[in-house]
C-alpha positions in Angstrom: 323.7 203.5 27.7 322.7 206.2 30.1 321.9 209.8 29.3 322.5 212.4 32.0 319.9 215.2 31.8 322.3 217.9 32.8 324.5 217.1 29.8 321.7 218.0 27.3 322.4 221.4 25.9 320.0 223.7 24.0 320.8 222.1 20.7 320.0 218.7 22.1 321.8 215.4 21.4 321.7 213.3 18.3 322.8 209.8 18.9 323.6 207.7 15.8 324.1 204.0 16.1 325.9 202.2 13.3 325.3 198.7 14.5 328.7 198.2 16.1 328.2 199.9 19.4 327.0 197.9 22.4 323.9 199.8 23.4 321.6 197.4 25.2 323.6 194.7 26.8 323.2 196.1 30.3 319.5 196.3 29.9 319.3 192.7 28.4 320.9 191.3 31.6 317.8 192.2 33.6 315.1 191.9 30.9 312.7 188.9 30.8 312.9 187.7 27.3 310.1 185.4 25.9 311.0 181.7 25.6 313.0 181.1 22.4 313.9 184.8 21.8 317.2 186.7 22.1 318.1 190.3 21.2 321.4 191.4 19.9 323.2 194.0 22.0 323.9 196.3 19.1 321.3 198.4 17.3 321.2 200.7 14.2 319.4 204.0 14.0 319.2 207.5 15.2 317.8 209.1 18.3 317.3 212.8 19.0 317.2 213.9 22.6 316.2 217.5 23.3 315.3 219.5 26.4 311.8 221.0 26.5 309.9 223.2 28.9 308.3 220.2 30.7 311.1 217.6 30.4 313.2 215.9 27.8 311.9 214.6 24.4 313.3 211.4 22.9 312.5 210.7 19.3 314.0 208.4 16.7 314.0 205.0 15.2 316.3 202.1 15.9 316.5 198.6 14.4 317.3 195.7 16.6 318.2 192.2 15.4 316.1 189.6 17.2 316.6 185.8 17.1 313.3 184.0 17.3 311.8 180.5 17.1 309.0 179.9 14.6 305.8 178.9 16.4 304.8 176.5 13.6 308.0 174.6 12.6 310.3 175.5 15.5 313.1 176.7 13.2 315.3 179.5 14.5 315.4 182.7 12.3 316.6 186.3 12.6 314.4 189.3 12.2 315.3 193.0 12.1 312.7 194.8 14.2 312.4 198.6 13.6 311.2 200.4 16.7 310.0 204.0 16.8 310.7 206.0 20.0 308.6 209.1 20.8 308.6 209.9 24.5 308.6 212.9 26.9 310.6 212.2 30.0 309.7 214.1 33.2 312.3 214.3 36.0 311.1 214.3 39.6 313.0 214.6 42.8 313.5 211.7 45.1 310.4 212.5 47.1 307.9 209.7 47.0 305.0 212.2 47.1 306.1 213.9 43.9 306.7 210.5 42.2 303.2 209.3 43.0 301.7 212.5 41.6 303.7 212.3 38.4 302.9 208.6 37.9 299.2 209.2 38.2 299.2 212.1 35.8 301.6 210.5 33.2 300.3 209.8 29.7 301.2 206.6 27.6 304.0 208.3 25.8 305.4 209.9 29.0 308.1 208.5 31.3 308.7 209.6 34.9 312.3 209.3 36.0 313.7 209.8 39.5 317.1 211.3 39.5 319.3 212.8 36.8 319.7 210.1 34.2 317.8 207.8 31.9 318.9 204.3 30.8 318.3 204.6 27.0 319.2 200.9 26.5 316.5 199.8 28.9 314.0 202.0 27.0 315.0 200.4 23.7 314.8 196.8 25.0 311.4 197.5 26.4 310.1 198.8 23.1 311.7 195.9 21.2 310.0 193.4 23.5 306.7 195.1 23.1 307.1 194.8 19.3 307.8 191.0 19.3 305.0 188.9 17.7 303.0 186.7 20.0 303.4 183.8 17.6 306.6 184.3 15.5 306.6 182.9 12.0 309.7 182.3 9.9 307.6 183.0 6.8 303.9 183.6 6.3 303.8 180.5 4.2 305.2 178.2 6.9 303.2 175.0 7.0 304.6 173.8 10.3 305.5 170.3 11.3 304.0 167.1 9.8 301.8 165.4 12.3 303.0 162.0 11.1 306.7 162.1 10.7 307.6 165.3 12.6 309.6 166.9 9.7 308.7 170.3 8.2 305.7 169.8 5.9 306.7 170.0 2.2 310.4 169.5 2.9 312.4 166.6 1.4 312.6 165.0 4.9 308.8 164.7 5.1 308.1 161.3 3.3 304.4 161.5 4.0 302.0 161.6 1.0 300.3 164.8 0.1 296.9 163.1 0.2 294.8 163.7 3.2 294.3 160.5 5.1 290.9 160.0 6.7 290.6 159.2 10.4 289.2 155.6 10.5 286.5 156.8 12.9 285.0 158.9 10.2 285.0 156.3 7.4 281.3 155.5 7.6 280.4 159.2 7.4 282.6 159.7 4.4 280.6 156.8 2.7 277.4 158.8 3.3 278.8 161.9 1.6 279.7 159.9 -1.5 276.1 158.5 -1.9 274.5 161.9 -2.1 
């Protein structure tokens, strides 16, 4: 979804996404998603775009549905990821000199755009990807896979006993612990 800067009036724009509009599919085609992750092309939320003296301000919150793979048990699960957008966008001409200067002076919440439009879908996808966990978990209580049978620990498929088995290489040391 592209926003043209010359279409932003004095009142600004309010973009409301109900979860049925395809907002980020173009940006997803070029995005490098982490292994085992996928992002839905629809989002929910509201974004306000308003012209300021030094650019365009983008504020709002969107919720993206993300399909992830648990890093402990390898189960696929869906997660709704709320992302807050708060950026000031500066337009520069196509001159490379102006672009270099603007990039060097830009702050973390500022974007520098060459031309007259901004791809809002690309901005949303980048923020969602930055919000993804390094090691996704289906639940905080996830025990992971059983080292013996390979099933999810504690599930009916895991036939292994709950007792901790002692590695045979440590048996003599365990005997020492019981003598004291």
